[in-house]
Every structure is written in structure tokens, then in C-alpha cells.
C-alpha positions in Angstrom: -21.0 17.8 38.5 -22.7 14.4 38.1 -25.5 14.1 40.6 -25.5 10.3 40.4 -22.9 7.7 40.0 -23.7 5.1 37.4 -21.4 2.1 37.3 -18.7 1.7 34.7 -20.4 -1.4 33.4 -23.7 0.6 32.9 -21.8 3.2 30.9 -20.1 0.5 28.9 -23.4 -1.1 28.0 -24.9 2.2 27.0 -21.9 3.1 24.8 -21.9 -0.3 23.2 -25.6 0.0 22.2 -25.1 3.5 20.7 -22.0 2.6 18.7 -23.3 -0.8 17.5 -26.5 1.0 16.3 -24.3 3.1 14.1 -21.9 0.3 13.0 -24.5 -2.1 11.7 -25.7 -0.1 8.7 -22.2 1.3 8.1 -20.8 -2.2 8.1 -23.2 -3.2 5.4 -22.6 -0.1 3.2 -18.8 -0.1 3.5 -18.0 -3.8 4.1 -20.6 -5.6 2.0 -21.6 -3.3 -0.9 -18.1 -2.9 -2.4 -17.8 -6.7 -2.7 -21.3 -6.9 -4.3 -20.5 -4.1 -6.8 -17.1 -5.6 -7.7 -18.8 -8.9 -8.5 -21.2 -7.1 -10.8 -18.2 -5.7 -12.7 -17.9 -2.2 -11.2 -14.6 -0.4 -11.8 -12.4 0.6 -8.9 -13.2 4.2 -9.6 -16.9 3.5 -8.9 -16.1 1.6 -5.8 -13.8 4.5 -4.7 -16.8 6.9 -5.3 -18.8 4.7 -2.9 -16.4 5.8 -0.2 -17.4 9.4 -0.7 -20.4 8.4 1.4 -18.0 9.1 4.3 -18.3 12.8 3.4 -21.0 13.6 6.0 -18.7 12.0 8.6 -15.8 14.2 7.4 -17.9 17.3 7.5 -19.4 16.8 11.0 -17.7 19.9 12.3 -20.0 22.1 10.2 -23.0 21.4 12.4 -21.2 20.3 15.6 -21.6 23.6 17.5 -25.4 23.3 16.9 -25.4 19.7 18.2 -23.8 20.8 21.4 -27.0 22.8 22.0 -30.0 20.5 22.8 -33.2 21.1 20.7 -35.4 19.5 23.4 -33.6 20.2 26.8 -36.3 18.3 28.8 -35.4 15.1 26.9 -31.7 15.5 27.5 -28.8 17.4 26.1 -27.5 14.4 24.1 -30.6 12.2 23.9 -32.6 14.9 22.2 -30.3 14.4 19.2 -29.4 10.7 19.4 -32.8 9.1 19.7 -34.7 11.0 16.9 -31.8 10.5 14.5 -31.7 6.8 15.2 -35.3 6.6 14.3 -34.7 8.6 11.1 -31.9 6.2 10.2 -34.3 3.2 10.6 -36.8 4.9 8.2 -34.1 5.6 5.6 -33.0 1.9 5.7 -36.5 0.8 5.1 -36.6 3.1 2.0 -33.2 1.9 0.8 -34.7 -1.6 0.7 -36.7 -0.5 -2.3 -33.6 0.7 -4.3 -31.3 -2.2 -5.3 -27.8 -1.0 -6.4 -27.7 -3.0 -9.6 -30.7 -1.2 -11.1 -31.2 2.0 -9.1 -27.8 3.0 -8.1 -28.4 6.8 -8.1 -31.5 6.5 -5.9 -29.7 4.1 -3.6 -26.7 6.4 -3.4 -28.9 9.4 -2.5 -30.7 7.6 0.3 -27.5 6.2 1.7 -26.1 9.7 1.6 -29.0 10.9 3.8 -28.5 7.9 6.0 -24.9 8.8 6.6 -25.9 12.4 7.3 -28.3 11.2 10.0 -25.7 8.8 11.5 -22.9 11.4 11.3 -24.9 14.1 13.1 -26.0 11.6 15.7 -22.4 10.5 16.1 -21.5 14.1 17.2 -23.9 13.7 20.1 -22.8 10.2 20.9 -19.1 11.1 21.0 -19.9 14.2 23.1 -22.0 12.0 25.4 -19.1 9.5 25.8 -16.7 12.3 26.6 -19.3 13.8 29.1 -19.9 10.6 31.0 -16.4 9.0 31.3 -14.0 9.9 34.0 -10.4 10.5 33.0 -9.4 7.0 34.1 -12.3 5.5 32.1 -11.4 7.1 28.8 -8.9 4.4 27.5 -11.4 1.6 27.9 -14.1 3.9 26.7 -12.2 4.3 23.4 -11.7 0.6 23.2 -15.4 0.0 23.6 -16.1 2.7 21.0 -13.9 1.0 18.4 -14.7 -2.5 19.6 -18.5 -2.0 19.4 -18.1 -0.8 15.9 -16.3 -4.0 15.0 -19.1 -6.0 16.6 -21.5 -4.1 14.3 -19.2 -4.8 11.3 -19.2 -8.5 12.1 -23.0 -8.5 11.7 -23.5 -5.7 9.2 -20.6 -6.7 7.0 -19.7 -10.3 7.4 -23.0 -11.9 8.3 -24.9 -9.8 5.7 -22.4 -10.8 3.0 -23.1 -14.4 3.9 -26.9 -13.9 3.7 -26.9 -11.7 0.6 -27.2 -14.5 -1.9 -30.1 -16.1 0.0 -32.1 -13.1 1.0 -31.1 -10.2 -1.3 -30.8 -6.5 -0.9 -34.3 -5.6 0.2 -34.9 -8.1 3.1 -31.4 -7.4 4.5 -32.1 -3.6 4.6 -35.4 -4.2 6.3 -33.7 -6.4 8.9 -31.1 -3.7 9.5 -33.9 -1.1 9.9 -35.6 -3.3 12.6 -32.3 -3.8 14.5 -31.5 -0.1 14.5 -34.9 0.6 15.9 -34.5 -2.0 18.6 -31.0 -0.7 19.6 -32.4 2.8 20.0 -34.7 1.7 22.9 -32.0 1.4 25.6 -31.0 5.0 24.8 -34.6 6.3 24.6 -35.6 4.7 27.9 -32.6 5.6 30.1 -32.2 8.8 32.1 -29.3 10.9 30.7 -26.1 10.8 32.7 -24.9 14.2 33.8 -21.4 15.3 32.8 -18.5 14.3 35.1 -16.3 17.3 34.3 -16.3 20.7 36.0 -15.7 23.7 33.8 -12.4 25.3 34.6 -12.6 28.1 32.1 -15.4 29.9 30.2 -15.4 28.2 26.8 -19.1 27.9 26.4 -19.0 30.0 23.3 -16.0 28.3 21.7 -16.6 27.4 18.1 -14.7 25.4 15.5 -12.1 28.1 14.6 -11.3 28.8 18.3 -10.9 25.1 19.0 -8.5 24.8 16.0 -6.4 27.7 17.3 -5.5 26.0 20.5 -1.7 25.3 20.6 -2.2 21.7 21.7 -4.6 21.0 18.9 -2.3 22.5 16.3 0.4 20.1 17.5 -2.0 17.2 17.6 -3.4 17.5 14.0 -0.3 16.4 12.0 0.3 13.5 14.4 -3.2 12.3 13.8 -3.4 12.7 10.0 0.0 12.3 8.4 0.9 8.7 9.5 -2.6 7.3 8.8 -3.5 9.0 5.5 -2.3 6.3 3.1 -2.9 3.5 5.5 -6.6 4.1 5.3 -6.4 4.1 1.5 -4.7 0.7 1.6 -7.4 -0.8 3.8 -10.1 0.4 1.4 -8.7 -1.3 -1.7 -7.7 -4.7 -0.3 -11.2 -6.4 -0.5 -11.6 -5.6 -4.3 -8.1 -7.0 -4.8 -9.1 -10.2 -3.1 -12.1 -10.4 -5.4 -9.7 -10.1 -8.4 -7.6 -12.9 -6.9 -10.6 -15.3 -6.9 -12.1 -14.9 -3.4 -15.9 -15.1 -3.8 -18.2 -12.8 -1.9 -19.6 -15.7 0.1 -16.1 -16.9 1.0 -15.1 -13.3 2.0 -18.2 -12.9 4.1 -17.3 -16.1 5.9 -13.7 -15.0 6.5 -14.8 -11.6 7.7 -17.3 -13.1 10.1 -15.3 -16.0 11.5 -11.8 -14.6 11.7 -11.2 -11.0 10.4 -13.8 -9.1 12.4 -13.2 -11.2 15.6 -9.5 -10.5 15.2 -10.2 -6.8 14.8 -12.4 -6.9 17.9 -9.7 -8.7 19.9 -7.0 -6.5 18.6 -9.0 -3.4 19.5 -9.6 -4.5 23.1 -5.9 -5.5 23.4 -4.9 -2.1 22.0 -6.4 -0.3 25.0 -4.1 -2.2 27.3 -1.1 -1.9 24.9 -1.6 1.8 24.5 -1.6 2.3 28.2 1.5 0.3 28.7 3.6 1.4 25.7 2.4 5.0 25.3 1.1 6.7 22.1 4.5 7.1 20.4 5.6 3.5 20.6 2.1 2.4 19.7 2.2 4.5 16.6 5.5 3.0 15.5 4.1 -0.5 15.8 1.1 0.5 13.7 3.1 2.2 11.0 5.6 -0.7 10.7 2.9 -3.3 10.4 1.0 -1.2 7.8 4.1 -0.7 5.6 5.1 -4.4 5.7 1.5 -5.4 4.8 1.5 -3.0 1.8 4.8 -4.5 0.6 3.4 -8.0 0.9 0.2 -7.0 -0.9 2.2 -5.4 -3.8 4.2 -8.7 -4.2 1.1 -10.8 -4.1 -0.7 -8.6 -6.7 2.4 -8.7 -9.0 2.3 -12.5 -9.0 -1.4 -12.7 -9.4 -1.8 -14.6 -6.2 0.3 -17.5 -4.9 2.2 -19.5 -7.6 0.5 -22.8 -8.2 -2.9 -21.6 -6.9 -5.7 -20.5 -9.3 -7.5 -19.0 -6.4 -6.0 -17.2 -3.4 -6.0 -19.7 -0.5 -8.6 -19.1 2.2 -6.0 -19.0 5.0 -4.0 -16.2 3.3 -7.1 -14.2 2.5 -8.2 -14.5 6.1 -4.8 -13.4 7.3 -4.8 -10.3 5.1 -8.4 -9.4 6.2 -7.6 -10.0 9.8 -4.4 -7.8 9.7 -6.4 -5.0 8.1 -9.0 -5.1 10.8 -6.5 -5.3 13.7 -4.8 -2.3 12.2 -8.1 -0.4 11.9 -8.9 -1.2 15.5 -5.4 -0.1 16.7 -5.6 3.3 14.9 -9.1 4.0 16.2 -8.2 3.3 19.8 -5.1 5.4 19.5 -6.9 8.3 17.7 -10.0 8.3 19.9 -8.0 8.3 23.1 -6.0 11.4 22.0 -9.2 13.1 20.7 -11.1 12.5 23.9 -8.2 13.8 26.0 -8.0 17.0 24.0 -11.8 17.6 23.9 -13.1 17.1 27.4 -15.2 20.0 28.5 -18.5 21.8 27.7 -17.9 21.7 23.9 -16.8 18.1 23.7 -19.1 17.4 20.8 -17.7 20.2 18.7 -14.1 19.3 19.5 -14.4 15.6 18.9 -16.4 16.2 15.7 -13.6 18.5 14.4 -10.8 16.1 15.1 -12.7 13.0 13.9 -13.8 14.8 10.7 -10.2 15.8 9.9 -9.1 12.3 10.7 -11.1 10.9 7.8 -11.4 13.9 5.5 -8.1 13.5 3.8 -8.4 9.7 3.2 -11.9 10.4 1.9 -10.6 12.9 -0.6 -7.9 10.5 -1.6 -10.1 7.5 -2.3 -11.3 8.2 -5.8 -7.7 9.2 -6.9 -6.4 5.9 -5.4 -9.0 4.0 -7.4 -8.1 5.8 -10.6 -4.4 5.0 -10.0 -5.3 1.3 -9.4 -7.4 1.1 -12.6 -4.6 2.6 -14.7 -1.5 1.0 -13.2 -2.8 -2.1 -11.4 -2.8 -3.2 -7.8 0.9 -4.0 -7.7 2.0 -0.5 -8.5 -0.8 0.9 -6.3 0.4 -0.9 -3.2 4.1 -0.2 -3.9 3.3 3.5 -4.1 1.2 3.4 -0.9 4.0 1.6 1.0 6.5 4.3 0.0 4.0 7.1 0.9 3.3 5.5 4.3 7.0 5.3 5.0 7.5 9.0 4.2 4.5 9.9 6.4 5.9 7.9 9.3 9.4 9.5 9.0 7.9 12.9 8.8 5.9 12.5 12.1 9.0 11.0 13.8 10.9 14.1 12.8 8.1 16.4 14.1 8.0 14.6 17.4 11.7 14.8 17.9 11.8 18.6 17.2 12.4 20.7 20.3 9.2 22.1 21.8 8.7 25.8 22.5 8.5 26.7 26.1 5.0 26.5 27.4 3.7 24.7 24.4 1.5 21.7 25.2 2.1 18.3 23.5 -0.6 16.6 21.6 
């Protein structure tokens, strides 16, 4: 049991520092770089390949059991992984500053892959630490902070950096990111690790990935997590390149992301914690799916017309509305998914369980991204979003049918 009683606000500040530290470089890589590459004339297939940098995050479960064992116990069970990997990430960002994507794409890609490995392994420890430190009644707002802090990082790493890119360039921005990551590691390095709040009720200290996946409640949870969100993630990834094709400049997109889209995502994320508590996971999922399908249909119509009739460039208000909707939806699905994962994983092997579920949560959209890009290159954005809308509808209906199926006696619900 926990020997001390740190306040909820102290836990919230610590979680925010750890998740923003991860979100800043990831926001730059996944929010800013696709726009820069599209402006340089990169094909959608190449931009889709960039999203394979999510691969280390999808494969976290491979090393998760090792991360649940501390390399330096005197430093702390979670700190002994989190702090060194944050420092490694800062060094890698300094090296990335010397590899501009326009001229040294392969070297940049390799360094960013290593950066994502360091961040993904550290994320196992961070997620495990969050599950360790939060009481059951604190988990919904803990999930909201987890997703909301990432949006705050995206506002700076994606929107602000996109605004500053033309003035400063790739190298200085990467050096700034390295310095900020190093500064954000200090609160974690200097604090005394909080002891877990849970009490072991069964001997699962030796449980690994396969044993975790064989749990009945996990088997029921997996299709609910993956099926309704698979094609929604693909639609989020391809909308910024579409806006570039419709005439939205990188600077204008950066301004929209920073001033409206990311703040809307942050506000929607925090509101989602309250809404999920009031409405429940099933009604919350229905709202998410309905909104995602309607947005895909509107996107297909917009792409088919080449924008709004009578407008050579997509109006800023409409581009802002589209980007804001995407970010609110991302925040919603993260709060929903993280809350279900945290509930399922609490215990001595929280890092392993959360890593397995979060990896599977993004593994299928990750594998789909290059295929979605190839489909868009060949058939165009209108056909792409029409297909995605139909597939999202099918996924939603399938999960509705699964949830309505009679449960076997004694079988836990996800």
C-alpha cells in the first residue's frame, strides 16, 4: 500500500509533465512533418509511410514485461526507466536537427525511429506509473489528463512549430524541442516516486503478455476497442494532406491548429471525462462513431467538389472546423480507450497490460496507413473518404451486434 498520500493535484501535475514531454516531439513529427512533406510534393504513399514511425508504439508489448521490472530499484520502479529514456530522447532530437527531411530523409527517418523507440518504451513506464498512483475514483480524470496533456503538447509541438517553421527551419526547431524535453524531465527526476495504491489480490507477478491476453474480460474488450476505431484513425491521418490540396498553406494550417483545433481538442478531451462518466462507455461510443461517419461523408463531398463552389481556396473557417472536429474526436476516443484500459490493467503488471492494449489499439490503424495512402493516390480523396465512411459504419454495426449478444454466465464485460 501507499505509505504517503500525495494530493490529486500533485499527481495531476506530475502526469501532465510526463505526457507533455512525450507529446511535444510526437506533435512535431506527426502534426508538422506531413504538412511540410506535402508542400515539398511528397506522395500520399510517402506520407503514409511516415506514420509507420508509430510502429514502436504498436509493438510496446514486446518489451513491456521487462519494463515492469526496474533496472535501478534504488532510483524507483518507474523512474529508473522514465528519466534515462527522456534524456536519450533529448539527445536524439539534437541529432535529428542535423538531418533535414528534404535532403537527408533516410537518416532523419532512422533517427526518428530511434526517438519513437525511446519514447514508446518510456511510455510503458509512464502508463504503468499512472495506473499505479491513481485511485479507482481518480482514473477517469487521470485518463482525461493523459489525453489532454498530449493535446497541450500537440499545440506546441505541432501548431506552434508549424507556424515557426518558415522563420526558423528544421534544425533550430529540433534543438528547441530537445531543450524543452530535457527541462520537462526535471520534475520527474527530482520527485520521490509514489508507491502503488493497489493491493495485490492474487498472485499475478509472473503474468506475461500471453496470459494477460487469455483473460476472459480482455478477450471481450479487444474487439470493442479496435473494430469501431480502426478506419476512424485512418480518416484522421489523411485529412491534413487533403487540406493542403484544397489550398490551405502550412502557415495557415499551423495557425488554425494552434488557435482553434488543438484548443478544441483539449476542451473536448476534458469534457469527455465528464461525459463518459455521465453517459457510460456504450452511449459515448455511439456518439463518437456517428460524428466520425458524418465527418467522413462531408469530407468525401468536399473532395469531390474540389472545395467549396466559388472558392479557389478552402475558407479558413471551414478548414478550422474540420481540424477541430478531428481533434475533438481523437480526444474522445483516447479518453474512452484509456479509461477502459486502465480499469482492465490495474495491478502489479499494469505496465504490461496497458502496453498490450494500447499497442493493439494503434497496431491495426498503423498497418492500414500505407494502404489507405495508396488507395488515395489511385482513386482520389473523394473515393477514399466514401470508402472509409462505409467501413466505419460497418465496424460500428458489428460492435453494436457484439454488445447486444447474450453473455455467457460468469463472463466479465469489457
